[in-house]
C-alpha positions in Angstrom: 2.1 -121.7 125.8 -0.1 -118.7 126.5 1.6 -116.1 128.7 -0.8 -115.3 131.5 0.2 -113.3 134.6 -0.2 -114.6 138.1 -3.4 -113.6 139.9 -3.2 -115.2 143.3 -5.6 -116.4 146.0 -9.3 -115.4 146.1 -12.9 -116.1 146.5 -16.1 -116.2 144.5 -17.6 -112.7 145.0 -21.0 -112.1 146.5 -22.3 -108.9 148.1 -22.8 -110.9 151.4 -18.9 -111.1 151.6 -18.2 -107.5 151.0 -17.8 -106.4 154.6 -15.4 -109.3 155.3 -13.4 -108.6 152.1 -13.0 -104.9 153.0 -12.1 -105.8 156.6 -9.4 -108.3 155.6 -8.1 -107.3 152.1 -4.9 -109.3 152.6 -6.9 -112.5 152.6 -8.7 -111.6 149.3 -6.2 -110.4 146.7 -8.4 -111.8 144.0 -12.2 -111.7 143.5 -13.7 -114.0 141.0 -16.9 -112.6 139.5 -19.8 -114.7 138.1 -21.3 -112.1 135.9 -24.6 -113.8 135.1 -25.5 -113.9 138.7 -25.7 -110.1 138.5 -27.9 -110.0 135.4 -31.7 -110.3 135.0 -33.2 -111.9 131.9 -35.9 -109.6 130.5 -37.2 -111.9 127.7 -39.8 -109.4 126.3 -37.6 -106.3 126.2 -35.3 -105.0 123.4 -32.2 -106.0 125.5 -32.1 -109.6 126.5 -30.7 -108.9 129.9 -30.8 -106.0 132.4 -27.5 -105.2 134.0 -27.1 -102.9 137.1 -24.0 -101.0 136.0 -23.6 -99.5 139.5 -23.1 -103.0 140.9 -20.3 -103.8 138.4 -18.7 -100.4 138.9 -18.7 -101.0 142.7 -17.1 -104.4 142.2 -14.5 -102.9 139.8 -13.6 -100.4 142.6 -12.9 -103.1 145.2 -9.2 -103.4 146.2 -8.5 -106.8 144.5 -7.6 -108.2 141.1 -10.6 -109.5 139.2 -11.2 -112.8 137.4 -14.4 -113.6 135.5 -16.0 -117.0 135.9 -18.9 -117.3 133.4 -21.8 -119.5 134.7 -24.3 -119.1 131.9 -22.6 -120.0 128.6 -21.3 -123.6 129.1 -19.3 -125.1 126.3 -19.8 -128.9 126.8 -22.8 -129.5 124.7 -24.2 -129.3 121.2 -26.0 -126.0 121.9 -23.6 -123.2 121.3 -23.0 -120.6 124.0 -25.9 -118.0 124.1 -25.0 -115.2 121.8 -27.3 -112.8 123.7 -24.7 -113.0 126.5 -21.7 -112.1 124.4 -22.2 -108.3 124.5 -22.4 -108.3 128.3 -19.5 -110.7 128.7 -17.3 -108.4 126.7 -18.5 -105.4 128.7 -17.6 -107.2 131.9 -14.2 -108.1 130.6 -13.6 -104.6 129.4 -14.5 -103.2 132.8 -12.7 -105.7 135.1 -9.8 -106.5 132.7 -9.2 -110.2 133.7 -6.2 -111.9 132.1 -8.5 -114.8 131.0 -12.0 -116.0 131.7 -13.4 -119.5 132.6 -16.6 -121.4 131.7 -18.0 -124.9 132.4 -17.3 -128.0 130.3 -20.9 -129.0 130.8 -24.3 -128.3 129.3 -27.5 -126.7 130.8 -29.7 -126.5 127.6 -30.8 -128.9 124.9 -32.2 -127.9 121.5 -35.6 -127.9 123.1 -35.4 -126.8 126.7 -33.2 -125.7 129.6 -32.2 -128.1 132.3 -31.6 -125.5 135.0 -28.5 -127.5 136.1 -25.1 -128.2 134.7 -25.1 -131.8 133.4 -22.1 -133.8 132.0 -21.4 -133.8 128.3 -21.3 -136.8 126.0 -17.7 -138.0 126.5 -17.0 -139.4 123.1 -14.9 -138.3 120.2 -17.8 -136.5 118.7 -18.5 -134.9 122.0 -14.9 -133.6 122.0 -15.4 -132.1 118.6 -18.8 -130.4 119.6 -17.2 -129.0 122.8 -14.3 -127.6 120.8 -16.8 -125.9 118.4 -18.5 -124.3 121.4 -15.2 -123.2 122.9 -14.2 -121.6 119.6 -17.6 -119.7 119.3 -16.9 -118.2 122.8 -13.2 -117.6 122.3 -13.9 -115.7 119.1 -15.8 -112.9 120.9 -14.4 -112.6 124.4 -11.0 -111.3 123.4 -9.1 -113.0 126.2 -7.9 -116.7 126.7 -10.5 -119.2 127.9 -10.2 -122.0 130.5 -12.8 -124.8 130.9 -13.8 -126.1 134.2 -13.7 -129.8 135.0 -17.2 -130.9 136.1 -18.8 -133.1 138.6 -20.6 -136.2 137.3 -23.0 -138.1 139.5 -23.8 -140.7 136.9 -22.2 -144.1 136.8 -19.3 -144.8 134.5 -20.4 -146.0 131.1 -18.4 -148.4 128.9 -19.2 -146.3 125.8 -17.5 -143.1 127.0 -14.0 -141.8 127.3 -12.5 -141.6 130.8 -13.2 -138.2 132.4 -9.5 -137.0 132.3 -9.0 -138.1 128.7 -12.1 -136.3 127.6 -10.9 -133.0 129.2 -7.4 -133.5 127.8 -8.8 -134.1 124.3 -11.0 -131.0 124.5 -8.1 -128.8 125.7 -5.8 -130.1 123.0 -8.3 -129.7 120.1 -9.5 -126.2 121.2 -6.3 -124.8 122.6 -8.0 -123.7 125.8 -6.7 -123.8 129.4 -8.0 -125.9 132.2 -9.7 -124.8 135.4 -9.1 -127.7 137.7 -12.0 -127.9 140.1 -10.6 -130.2 142.8 -13.8 -130.3 144.8 -15.6 -131.6 141.7 -13.0 -134.3 141.2 -13.2 -135.1 144.9 -16.9 -135.6 144.7 -16.4 -137.8 141.6 -13.8 -139.8 143.6 -16.0 -140.2 146.7 -19.0 -141.2 144.6 -16.9 -143.9 142.9 -16.6 -142.5 139.4 -12.9 -141.7 138.9 -10.1 -141.1 141.3 -8.3 -137.7 141.4 -4.9 -139.5 140.7 -6.3 -141.2 137.6 -7.7 -137.9 136.3 -4.4 -136.1 136.8 -2.5 -138.8 135.0 -4.7 -138.2 131.9 -4.6 -134.4 131.6 -1.7 -132.0 130.7 -0.9 -130.4 134.0 1.0 -127.6 132.3 -2.4 -126.4 130.9 -4.0 -125.9 134.4 -4.3 -122.2 135.0 -6.7 -122.2 138.0 -7.9 -124.4 140.8 -11.2 -124.3 142.6 -11.8 -125.6 146.1 -15.0 -125.8 148.2 -16.9 -127.9 150.7 -19.9 -130.2 150.3 -22.2 -132.5 152.1 -23.8 -136.0 151.7 -27.4 -136.5 150.5 -29.1 -139.7 149.6 -25.9 -141.6 149.4 -24.0 -139.1 147.3 -21.4 -136.5 148.2 -22.5 -133.2 146.6 -20.5 -130.4 145.1 -22.6 -127.9 147.0 -20.1 -125.1 147.9 -21.5 -125.3 151.4 -18.6 -124.6 153.7 -15.1 -125.7 154.7 -13.0 -128.0 152.6 -12.8 -131.7 153.8 -9.4 -132.4 155.4 -8.8 -135.1 152.9 -9.3 -132.7 150.0 -6.9 -130.1 151.7 -4.2 -132.8 151.9 -4.7 -133.9 148.3 -4.6 -130.3 147.2 -1.1 -129.8 148.7 0.3 -132.5 146.5 -1.6 -131.5 143.4 -0.8 -127.8 143.5 2.8 -128.5 144.0 2.8 -130.3 140.6 1.2 -127.4 138.6 3.8 -125.4 136.7 1.5 -122.7 135.3 -1.0 -122.2 138.1 -2.3 -118.6 138.1 -5.0 -118.6 140.8 -6.7 -120.6 143.5 -10.3 -119.7 144.3 -12.5 -120.7 147.2 -16.1 -121.1 146.3 -18.9 -120.6 148.8 -22.6 -120.4 147.9 -24.1 -117.2 149.5 -27.1 -119.0 151.1 -24.8 -121.1 153.3 -23.0 -118.0 154.8 -25.5 -117.5 157.6 -25.1 -121.2 158.5 -21.3 -121.4 158.7 -20.4 -117.8 159.7 -17.7 -115.5 158.4 -15.0 -117.0 160.7 -15.1 -120.2 158.7 -14.6 -118.3 155.5 -11.5 -116.5 157.0 -10.0 -119.8 158.2 -10.5 -121.4 154.7 -8.8 -118.4 153.1 -5.8 -118.7 155.4 -5.6 -122.4 154.4 -5.7 -121.6 150.7 -2.9 -119.1 151.2 -0.9 -122.0 152.6 -1.7 -124.0 149.4 -0.6 -121.1 147.2 2.9 -121.3 148.7 3.1 -124.9 147.5 2.5 -124.2 143.8 5.2 -125.6 141.6 7.4 -126.9 144.4 7.3 -130.5 143.2 7.4 -130.1 139.5 8.9 -133.1 137.8 9.9 -133.4 134.1 6.7 -134.6 132.6 6.9 -137.4 130.0 6.2 -136.1 126.5 2.5 -136.6 125.8 1.4 -138.1 122.6 -1.2 -136.2 120.7 -4.7 -137.6 121.2 -6.0 -139.4 118.1 -9.7 -139.0 118.2 -10.2 -141.5 115.4 -8.9 -144.2 117.8 -12.0 -143.8 120.0 -14.7 -145.9 118.4 -17.3 -144.7 120.8 -19.9 -142.9 118.7 -21.7 -145.9 117.3 -24.9 -145.7 119.3 -25.8 -142.4 120.9 -25.1 -139.0 119.5 -24.3 -136.1 121.8 -27.7 -134.4 121.2 -29.5 -137.7 122.0 -27.5 -137.8 125.2 -28.4 -134.3 126.1 -32.1 -134.7 125.3 -32.4 -137.9 127.2 -30.6 -137.1 130.5 -32.0 -133.6 130.3 -35.6 -134.9 130.2 -34.9 -137.4 133.0 -33.1 -134.7 135.1 -36.0 -132.3 135.1 -38.5 -135.1 135.8 -40.3 -135.2 132.5 -41.1 -138.4 130.7 -39.4 -139.3 127.4 -41.6 -139.1 124.3 -40.5 -142.5 123.0 -38.7 -145.5 124.4 -35.0 -145.5 123.7 -32.1 -147.8 124.7 -30.3 -144.8 126.3 -33.4 -143.7 128.1 -33.9 -147.2 129.5 -30.3 -147.4 130.7 -30.2 -143.9 132.2 -33.5 -144.0 134.0 -32.1 -146.8 136.1 -29.0 -144.8 137.1 -29.4 -144.1 140.8 -28.1 -140.6 140.4 -31.2 -139.5 138.4 -33.4 -139.0 141.5 -30.6 -137.1 143.2 -30.2 -134.7 140.3 -34.0 -134.3 140.1 -34.1 -133.4 143.8 -31.3 -130.9 143.4 -33.0 -129.2 140.4 -36.4 -129.1 142.2 -35.0 -127.7 145.4 -33.2 -125.0 143.5 -36.2 -124.1 141.4 -38.2 -123.8 144.6 -35.6 -121.5 146.2 -35.7 -119.2 143.1 -39.4 -118.8 143.4 -39.4 -118.1 147.1 -36.7 -115.6 146.5 -38.6 -113.7 143.8 -42.2 -114.2 145.1 -41.7 -114.4 148.9 -45.1 -112.9 149.8 -47.0 -115.0 147.4 -45.2 -118.2 148.5 -45.7 -117.4 152.2 -49.4 -116.7 151.7 -49.9 -120.0 150.0 -47.9 -121.9 152.6 -49.6 -120.2 155.6 -53.1 -120.8 154.1 -52.7 -124.3 152.7 -49.7 -125.7 154.6 -46.3 -126.6 153.2 -47.3 -130.0 151.8 -50.0 -128.4 149.6 -47.5 -125.8 148.4 -45.0 -128.5 147.5 -47.8 -130.3 145.6 -48.4 -127.1 143.6 -44.7 -126.8 142.8 -44.6 -130.5 141.7 -47.4 -129.8 139.2 -45.7 -126.6 138.0 -42.4 -128.5 137.5 -44.3 -131.2 135.5 -45.7 -128.5 133.2 -42.8 -126.1 132.8 -39.2 -126.8 132.1 -36.6 -124.8 134.1 -35.4 -121.3 133.4 -31.9 -120.3 134.1 -32.7 -117.0 135.7 -34.9 -116.5 138.8 -37.0 -113.7 137.3 -37.9 -115.8 134.2 -38.7 -118.8 136.4 -41.0 -116.5 138.5 -42.8 -115.2 135.4 -43.7 -118.7 134.4 -44.9 -119.5 138.0 -47.0 -116.3 138.0 -48.7 -117.4 134.7 -49.3 -120.9 136.2 -50.8 -119.5 139.4 -53.1 -117.0 137.6 -54.5 -119.9 135.6 -55.0 -122.0 138.8 -57.1 -119.3 140.4 -56.6 -120.7 143.9 -59.4 -119.7 146.3 -57.1 -118.0 148.9 -58.2 -114.6 150.3 -56.0 -111.8 148.9 -53.8 -114.1 146.9 -54.6 -112.6 143.5 -53.8 -109.1 144.7 -50.6 -110.1 146.4 -49.6 -111.9 143.2 -50.5 -108.9 141.2 -48.4 -106.7 143.5 -45.3 -109.0 143.2 -45.8 -109.3 139.5 -45.8 -105.5 139.1 -42.7 -105.2 141.3 -40.9 -107.7 138.9 -42.1 -106.0 135.7 -41.1 -102.6 137.0 -37.6 -103.9 137.8 -37.3 -105.2 134.3 -38.5 -102.2 132.4 -38.3 -99.2 134.8 -42.0 -98.4 134.1 -44.0 -97.0 137.0 -47.0 -99.1 137.9 -50.0 -98.6 140.2 -51.7 -101.6 141.9 -55.2 -100.9 143.2 -56.7 -102.7 146.2 -60.3 -102.7 147.6 -58.8 -103.3 151.1 -55.9 -101.9 153.1 -53.0 -103.9 151.8 -50.4 -102.8 154.3 -51.3 -105.0 157.3 -51.1 -108.2 155.1 -47.9 -107.0 153.4 -46.2 -106.3 156.7 -47.5 -109.6 158.2 -46.3 -111.7 155.3 -43.0 -109.9 155.4 -42.7 -111.2 159.0 -43.8 -114.7 157.9 -47.3 -114.8 159.3 -50.9 -114.0 158.4 -52.5 -110.8 159.7 -54.3 -111.2 163.0 -57.1 -108.8 162.1 -59.6 -108.7 159.2 -58.8 -106.4 156.3 -60.2 -102.8 156.3 -62.1 -102.3 153.1 -61.8 -99.2 150.9 -59.9 -97.8 148.0 -56.2 -98.1 148.3 -53.3 -98.1 145.8 -49.6 -98.6 145.8 -47.3 -96.8 143.3 -44.4 -99.0 142.3 -41.3 -97.2 141.0 -37.8 -98.6 140.2 -36.7 -97.5 143.6 -38.8 -100.2 145.2 -36.3 -102.9 144.4 -33.6 -101.3 146.4 -36.0 -100.7 149.3 -37.2 -104.3 149.3 -33.7 -105.8 148.7 -32.4 -104.0 151.8 -35.0 -105.8 153.9 -33.7 -109.1 152.5 -37.0 -110.0 151.0 -36.3 -110.2 147.3 -33.6 -111.6 145.1 -34.4 -111.1 141.4 -31.0 -111.6 139.8 -29.6 -114.6 138.1 -29.4 -117.9 140.0 -27.2 -120.8 139.1 -27.1 -124.0 141.2 -24.0 -125.9 142.4 -21.3 -125.1 139.9 
């Protein structure tokens, strides 16, 4: 048994919450940091990622204990965690000094492309072995214990896979890792008819649960989504009381809220949810019963690997999830393309990719929408998605979209210059090089109008103009709420 100190109750950190955190520090004794959301992928530079040290140092100075929840190096697939992230993960751990870190028992990359979304692993004996290998590759470099997060799975139960709880238990036993019990994920699985929470809990070693996640969601197209969109459902809160009382080694409970939903729900809702989670913390370990001795899991007893290998599973559902056709017909592809969750996952991925592009290229996006209307913009995005697989980081997704738009050469007045301007802003942010964008018209009226979400009312004034772009422009534009270049990771 790994000796890990108590952390307590907290929330997933975002800059949007900082004012609330500082005003009510007693509600937020723990902040859970998702480091990759504060990085930028550079792709063409010497360093794979750009990190804003001042942001991490500011977080380190906040009056709360820190936990680290990695969201970019999942350990549920055959693709090992990205080694390019190891250096920065260690740097984050050294700065924030968490007692352990957590990562997802999911995959978001195949051996050929990214999915841009956490997808469920192949739940077979071989899938357990592959996950354990991934966990070991991450554990070897982080220098602290690792817990894996239980995932959401929108797909139908399959007869050729292990039950969800048994799979998690087998991975934890083989790898020696802890468990981050995401009760909202399990609640979504239960509502969607996959596996009940009680069944899952019967199958896992409760003594290995170090952390619990709670959140809110909403329904879409017949599915309840793990969207981190607001307050916990009352049913989940009641279930959590009983579950948390049974966990002998629980170290933290974290409330997750996606920053984009904060303007919709308001800070008062966040305060109320944190007060409820403090109530739950008081319940931990109050109903611990002597657990029956669990037999060690015998992977050889699972004769489940006959037909589809884990990498076949990842390639097939990855292709279907991003909306690309499979190169060849396969039995697995035939089966999975008829799963009703596939269109839902595709929709989630597309909506998130669209939100990343609008965040990084707001002026370009607005100019296209205002000139051609929203339906035309969505048609352009659909064509882009068919030609480019997702990127995990918003800046990299935007670089691909810039390349795509440059090749399209849309006949929209000023579009190419606005695109050049936003491309230069992005490049300067990545490499700190000063750039000058030249215009044969006065660019400021159109920049200001697009910033307000409308086209300029007067014709452009022609002449020789230029804008010098320096690294300071990012801070200036970010303060206006116009740009968000950093990492983006959907529903996790």
